C-alpha positions in Angstrom: 78.9 65.1 110.4 77.5 67.8 108.3 78.2 71.2 108.5 75.0 73.9 109.2 73.7 75.7 106.5 75.3 78.5 107.3 78.6 77.3 106.8 77.6 76.7 104.0 76.3 79.9 102.4 79.9 81.5 104.6 81.6 78.9 102.6 80.1 79.3 98.8 79.8 82.9 99.4 84.0 83.3 100.0 84.7 81.5 97.3 82.0 83.0 94.7 83.3 86.7 95.8 87.5 85.4 95.2 86.4 84.2 91.4 88.0 87.5 89.6 91.0 86.8 92.0 91.3 83.5 90.5 91.3 84.7 87.0 93.7 88.0 87.5 96.5 85.0 89.4 96.2 82.3 87.1 94.5 83.3 83.3 97.5 83.0 80.8 95.3 85.3 77.9 97.7 88.4 78.0 101.1 88.5 79.6 100.9 92.4 81.3 104.3 94.0 82.5 104.3 94.1 86.2 102.5 96.8 87.6 101.0 98.1 84.6 97.7 99.3 86.1 99.1 101.1 88.7 100.6 103.9 86.1 99.1 107.7 86.4 99.7 107.9 82.0 97.1 107.0 80.8 98.9 106.8 77.3 101.3 104.8 78.6 98.9 102.1 80.1 97.0 102.0 76.6 100.6 101.0 75.0 101.1 98.5 77.4 98.3 96.7 77.1 98.5 97.4 73.4 102.2 95.5 72.9 101.2 92.8 75.3 98.4 91.7 73.0 99.8 91.8 70.0 102.6 89.6 70.8 100.1 87.5 72.8 99.5 84.0 71.5 96.9 82.8 73.8 93.6 85.2 72.9 90.8 83.7 71.7 90.0 86.9 69.6 91.8 90.4 68.4 94.4 92.5 69.8 91.6 95.5 70.4 88.9 93.5 71.6 91.9 92.1 74.0 93.5 94.4 75.4 90.0 96.2 75.9 88.8 93.1 77.8 91.2 92.7 80.4 91.2 97.2 80.4 87.3 96.5 81.6 88.0 93.5 83.8 90.3 95.7 85.8 88.1 98.6 86.2 85.4 95.8 87.1 88.0 94.3 89.4 88.7 97.6 91.7 84.7 98.6 91.6 83.9 101.0 94.6 87.2 100.7 95.5 88.7 102.4 93.0 89.5 106.6 93.9 87.7 108.7 91.6 91.0 109.7 90.3 92.5 106.5 89.6 88.8 105.4 87.6 89.4 108.5 85.0 93.2 107.4 84.3 91.7 104.2 83.4 88.7 105.3 81.8 91.1 107.8 79.7 93.4 104.6 78.8 89.8 103.3 77.3 89.5 106.2 75.1 93.7 106.3 74.3 93.6 102.1 73.3 90.7 103.3 70.6 93.1 105.6 69.2 95.5 103.6 69.4 93.4 100.6 67.3 91.8 102.7 64.9 88.6 102.6 66.7 85.6 104.7 66.7 85.5 106.8 69.3 82.7 106.5 72.7 80.1 108.8 72.9 
Protein backbone atom coordinates (compact mmCIF):
# COMPACT_ATOMS: atom_id res chain seq x y z
CA UNK A 1 0.00 0.00 0.00
CA UNK A 2 1.32 3.41 -0.96
CA UNK A 3 1.46 6.22 1.54
CA UNK A 4 -0.08 9.53 0.67
CA UNK A 5 2.11 12.47 -0.41
CA UNK A 6 1.16 14.24 2.83
CA UNK A 7 2.45 11.34 4.96
CA UNK A 8 5.67 11.09 2.96
CA UNK A 9 6.28 14.83 3.35
CA UNK A 10 5.67 14.64 7.09
CA UNK A 11 8.06 11.69 7.47
CA UNK A 12 10.75 13.41 5.40
CA UNK A 13 10.42 16.58 7.47
CA UNK A 14 10.73 14.67 10.75
CA UNK A 15 13.85 12.90 9.53
CA UNK A 16 15.57 16.02 8.23
CA UNK A 17 14.71 18.12 11.27
CA UNK A 18 16.49 15.72 13.60
CA UNK A 19 19.84 15.32 11.81
CA UNK A 20 21.69 17.51 14.33
CA UNK A 21 20.39 15.42 17.21
CA UNK A 22 21.71 12.32 15.48
CA UNK A 23 25.11 13.97 14.97
CA UNK A 24 25.26 15.06 18.61
CA UNK A 25 24.42 11.58 19.89
CA UNK A 26 26.62 9.53 17.54
CA UNK A 27 29.58 11.76 16.68
CA UNK A 28 32.99 10.56 17.78
CA UNK A 29 34.83 13.73 16.77
CA UNK A 30 35.45 15.02 20.28
CA UNK A 31 34.91 13.35 23.62
CA UNK A 32 33.36 16.24 25.53
CA UNK A 33 32.95 16.54 29.27
CA UNK A 34 29.34 15.90 30.31
CA UNK A 35 27.26 19.08 30.30
CA UNK A 36 30.18 21.22 29.11
CA UNK A 37 27.86 23.70 27.38
CA UNK A 38 25.60 24.14 30.40
CA UNK A 39 28.17 26.06 32.43
CA UNK A 40 27.89 29.79 33.06
CA UNK A 41 31.63 30.48 32.89
CA UNK A 42 32.80 31.17 29.32
CA UNK A 43 36.42 30.54 30.26
CA UNK A 44 35.64 27.14 31.70
CA UNK A 45 33.69 26.14 28.57
CA UNK A 46 36.58 27.26 26.34
CA UNK A 47 39.22 25.45 28.42
CA UNK A 48 37.17 22.26 28.39
CA UNK A 49 36.75 22.38 24.61
CA UNK A 50 40.45 23.06 24.14
CA UNK A 51 41.37 20.12 26.37
CA UNK A 52 38.97 17.79 24.54
CA UNK A 53 40.15 18.90 21.10
CA UNK A 54 43.83 18.45 21.97
CA UNK A 55 43.26 14.96 23.42
CA UNK A 56 41.10 13.72 20.56
CA UNK A 57 42.61 11.25 18.13
CA UNK A 58 39.51 11.15 15.92
CA UNK A 59 39.52 14.75 14.71
CA UNK A 60 40.15 15.48 11.06
CA UNK A 61 41.21 19.12 11.44
CA UNK A 62 43.43 20.96 13.89
CA UNK A 63 42.50 21.29 17.55
CA UNK A 64 41.40 24.92 17.20
CA UNK A 65 39.12 24.24 14.25
CA UNK A 66 37.61 21.19 15.94
CA UNK A 67 36.89 23.03 19.19
CA UNK A 68 35.45 26.11 17.47
CA UNK A 69 33.39 23.93 15.16
CA UNK A 70 31.84 22.08 18.09
CA UNK A 71 31.00 25.32 19.88
CA UNK A 72 29.51 26.87 16.74
CA UNK A 73 27.52 23.69 16.07
CA UNK A 74 26.03 23.88 19.57
CA UNK A 75 25.11 27.57 19.19
CA UNK A 76 23.52 26.96 15.79
CA UNK A 77 21.65 23.92 17.05
CA UNK A 78 20.24 25.98 19.93
CA UNK A 79 19.02 28.59 17.46
CA UNK A 80 16.12 30.70 18.63
CA UNK A 81 15.73 28.58 21.76
CA UNK A 82 18.87 30.01 23.36
CA UNK A 83 18.20 32.86 25.76
CA UNK A 84 20.12 36.10 25.12
CA UNK A 85 22.18 35.51 28.28
CA UNK A 86 23.06 31.95 27.21
CA UNK A 87 23.99 33.08 23.70
CA UNK A 88 26.16 35.85 25.17
CA UNK A 89 28.01 33.34 27.39
CA UNK A 90 28.66 31.05 24.43
CA UNK A 91 29.85 33.95 22.25
CA UNK A 92 32.25 34.94 25.05
CA UNK A 93 33.43 31.32 25.09
CA UNK A 94 34.29 31.67 21.39
CA UNK A 95 36.34 34.77 22.14
CA UNK A 96 38.09 32.97 24.99
CA UNK A 97 38.77 29.95 22.77
CA UNK A 98 40.43 32.21 20.18
CA UNK A 99 42.58 33.71 22.94
CA UNK A 100 43.58 30.29 24.31
CA UNK A 101 44.72 29.13 20.89
CA UNK A 102 46.49 32.41 20.09
CA UNK A 103 44.18 33.26 17.22
CA UNK A 104 43.49 36.89 16.25
CA UNK A 105 40.38 38.47 17.75
CA UNK A 106 37.37 38.97 15.51
CA UNK A 107 36.02 42.45 14.88
